[in-house]
C-alpha positions in Angstrom: 83.6 88.6 29.5 82.7 85.0 30.2 84.5 83.1 32.9 85.7 79.5 32.3 84.5 77.8 35.5 85.4 74.3 36.6 82.5 73.4 38.9 83.2 70.3 41.1 80.2 68.9 42.8 81.7 66.6 45.5 79.0 67.2 48.2 76.3 64.7 48.8 73.8 67.4 49.6 70.6 67.8 47.7 69.4 71.0 46.1 72.7 72.4 45.1 72.8 75.3 42.6 73.1 74.3 39.0 75.9 75.3 36.7 73.8 78.0 35.0 73.2 79.7 38.3 76.8 79.5 39.4 78.0 80.9 36.0 75.6 83.8 36.3 76.8 84.7 39.8 80.5 84.3 38.9 80.2 86.4 35.7 78.3 89.1 37.6 81.1 89.2 40.3 83.8 89.4 37.7 82.2 91.9 35.3 84.6 94.7 36.2 87.9 92.9 35.4 89.8 93.3 32.2 90.6 89.6 31.6 88.4 88.4 28.7 88.2 84.7 29.9 89.2 84.3 33.5 89.5 80.8 34.8 88.5 79.5 38.3 87.4 76.4 40.1 84.4 76.2 42.4 84.4 73.1 44.5 81.2 72.3 46.5 82.1 70.1 49.4 80.7 68.5 52.6 81.7 69.4 56.1 84.6 67.0 56.5 86.6 68.5 53.6 85.6 72.1 54.5 86.9 71.5 58.0 90.1 69.9 56.9 90.9 72.8 54.5 89.9 75.4 57.1 92.2 73.8 59.7 95.1 73.4 57.3 95.0 76.9 55.8 93.4 79.0 58.5 94.2 77.0 61.7 90.5 76.9 62.5 89.0 73.5 63.4 85.5 73.9 62.0 83.9 73.8 58.6 83.4 77.3 57.1 81.1 78.5 54.4 83.6 79.7 51.8 87.3 79.5 51.3 89.1 81.3 48.5 92.6 80.5 47.2 93.8 83.1 44.8 96.3 81.9 42.2 99.7 83.6 42.4 101.3 83.5 39.0 105.1 83.0 38.9 107.0 86.0 37.6 106.9 86.3 33.8 103.9 83.9 33.5 100.7 85.5 32.5 97.7 83.2 32.6 94.0 84.0 33.3 93.7 81.7 36.3 92.1 83.5 39.3 92.2 80.6 41.7 89.9 78.2 43.6 86.8 78.7 45.7 85.6 76.0 48.1 82.1 76.1 49.4 80.6 73.9 52.1 77.0 73.1 51.1 75.9 72.1 54.6 77.2 75.4 56.2 75.5 77.5 53.5 72.2 75.7 54.0 72.5 76.0 57.8 73.4 79.7 57.7 70.5 80.5 55.3 68.1 78.9 57.8 69.7 80.5 60.8 69.7 83.9 59.1 66.2 83.5 57.7 67.4 83.9 54.1 66.5 82.1 50.9 69.1 79.4 50.3 69.5 80.5 46.7 70.3 84.0 47.6 72.8 82.9 50.3 74.5 80.7 47.6 74.7 83.7 45.3 76.2 85.7 48.1 78.8 83.1 49.0 79.9 82.6 45.3 80.2 86.4 44.8 82.0 86.7 48.1 84.5 84.1 47.1 85.0 85.6 43.7 85.8 89.0 45.3 88.4 87.4 47.5 90.0 86.0 44.3 90.2 89.6 43.0 92.0 90.7 46.1 89.1 92.1 48.2 89.1 91.3 51.9 87.2 92.2 55.1 90.0 92.2 57.7 89.6 95.9 58.6 86.3 97.8 58.8 87.4 99.9 55.9 88.0 96.9 53.7 84.8 95.2 54.9 82.8 98.2 54.0 84.2 98.3 50.4 83.7 94.5 49.9 80.2 94.4 51.4 79.0 97.4 49.3 80.3 95.6 46.1 78.5 92.4 47.2 75.3 94.3 47.7 75.5 96.0 44.3 76.3 92.8 42.5 73.5 90.9 44.3 71.0 93.8 43.5 72.0 93.6 39.8 70.9 89.9 40.0 67.6 90.6 41.8 68.7 89.6 45.3 68.3 91.6 48.4 71.0 93.0 50.7 72.4 90.0 52.6 73.6 92.2 55.5 70.1 93.4 56.6 
């Protein structure tokens, strides 16, 4: 399985992850699905766009680290499109510093987190959060990253 990823770099931030890194993180997150060539978009944005989208879709007036928009196929249409992931570069960088994490490992976590949302995972209840977090930890470990929740 190899995902077809449209990576959109619209952030002015420096030191963004390259396409090879993003491809590795996405493919690790999607390894369990049956779709041979899933498609998704990852858009790396600055705070203004992240805040606008967060306010429009979640009614929260601040930029957030990651937003996921799963694609809902119309009845009878079967295409491999998973959806869109929006990541705010400034928030990821700020969180990594605040949480004393390597920026690269936090990027990996946010990409994987967004992919799992596209697959239907969520963290609304404690039960759902436990399942999603354990998957994230396992996927990150498979890539050589440590547990982001420690």
